[in-house]
Structures are given as structure tokens and as C-alpha cells.
C-alpha positions, 0 to 999 in steps of 0.5 A, a space after each residue: 924196786 922195792 925188794 917185796 916185788 921181786 920173786 925170790 928164788 934159788 935158781 934151781 925152780 925149773 929143773 927142780 919141777 922137770 923130770 930129772 933124766 927122764 927121756 922125752 915121750 917115755 913113761 915113768 917106770 918105777 917098782 910098787 916099793 918106789 912109789 911106796 917111798 915117793 908116797 911115804 916121803 910127800 906124806 911126811 913132808 905134809 903131815 910131819 915136817 912142813 906143819 912143824 917150820 910153818 909154827 916156828 915161823 909163826 912164832 918167829 913172826 911174832 916176835 917183831 923184827 923179821 929183818 933180822 930174826 934168823 928163826 924167821 928167816 930160816 923158816 921161811 927158806 926151809 919152807 920154800 925147799 919143802 914146798 918145792 920138794 912137794 911140788 917134786 914128789 907130786 908131779 912124780 907121784 902122778 906120773 908114775 907107771 907102777 910096774 911090778 915085777 913080780 908079775 914078769 911073765 917072760 922070766 928068761 929075758 930081761 926086763 925093768 924089775 930085772 936082777 941082772 948078775 952080768 961079766 964084763 971084759 975084766 971077769 968081775 962079776 957084778 949083780 945089778 937091779 933094774 929100777 926107776 930112775 927116782 930109785 937108782 942108788 948106785 951103791 944098793 946096786 940098783 941102777 936106772 932103766 934109762 942107764 947105759 948099762 941097763 939099756 944094753 942089757 934090757 931084752 938080753 938072755 942068759 949067756 947074751 953078750 952085750 954092748 955097752 958105750 962106756 965113756 973109754 969106748 965100747 964093752 961087751 958084757 955077758 949076762 950070767 944070771 936074770 932074776 925077777 922078785 926077793 
């Protein structure tokens, strides 16, 4: 069969379009700043990056033989990557359930958006903020609400000790402080 009739794929179309790590039937919780970041990335792709790449591909296509035209081939590949990311972001934005931690009424208990300081078994104090899966960044102390630590902390009060399942077994962590907002 001619290559013209086969679908080109990088092999991860299905993986990219499915919500990564989101438990079936659960909502795609997100803080307002995470939602805004996704919308900003989508706008950047649609208004800046994609038009630039389309311009390069159009120019390269006019240069004759496309089979050995690096600008054309790279441009088409980059265009597929951008389009895949646009589809992904669009789905995530459509499925987002924005939760503003500032509006939390029960501030003495851990819920989505809380910044929690906890002590582990080695008496190390660690501060994390529970965020949506698209916002998680461990280096910044932002952990997904579906992570084992966040799941263990949810609904806990200051002073509570909760079990966390770790690769080395069950570890107890104690909630030292709960904060919402800035």
C-alpha cells in the first residue's frame, strides 16, 4: 500500500487524548490559576505557534520536492505535535471543574487547594499544596489530589496522624498546619 494511504502516527495519540491519571468517573479538579495556565497555553499555541509553523510549512511546500525538504518534514511533524497538544488542552479545559481554595469554608480540615505542612516518621516537616493533576509539580511542592499523600491527608485536621501507603510500606504522617490561599 502506498504511504499516502496510511495514517502517520507517533504512537501516542490515544495516550495523549485520555486524561492521564484521572480516576474513572471523577472530576478534573483544578485551581483557578491552573485553569488560567491551561487557557494561556492553548491561546499561545493557537495564536502564535501554530500560525508560525503553518507559514513555514507553506513556504517549504512551495520549494519543490517535499520528500527531502527538512523544513517541510519538520514543520509537518511539529504541526502534528501542536495539534495533538491543542486537542489535549481543549479536552482538559472542557472537563475542568475549577475549585477556588479561597472560597473554602471549613479551613480547619484538609480539602482540595489546601497548603499542608506535615511531619513524617523521620520528623521532617514537608509543606505541599494539593492541586489538580495538570498543575502538579513536585519541585514546587504542588502535588496532585490523587497522589497517595494527598489522598491520605484529605479530610484530616491539624494534629491528626494519617497512614500513607509508600513503596516501603505504610508510613504515618502528622498534620502540623493547614492553610488556604496566599
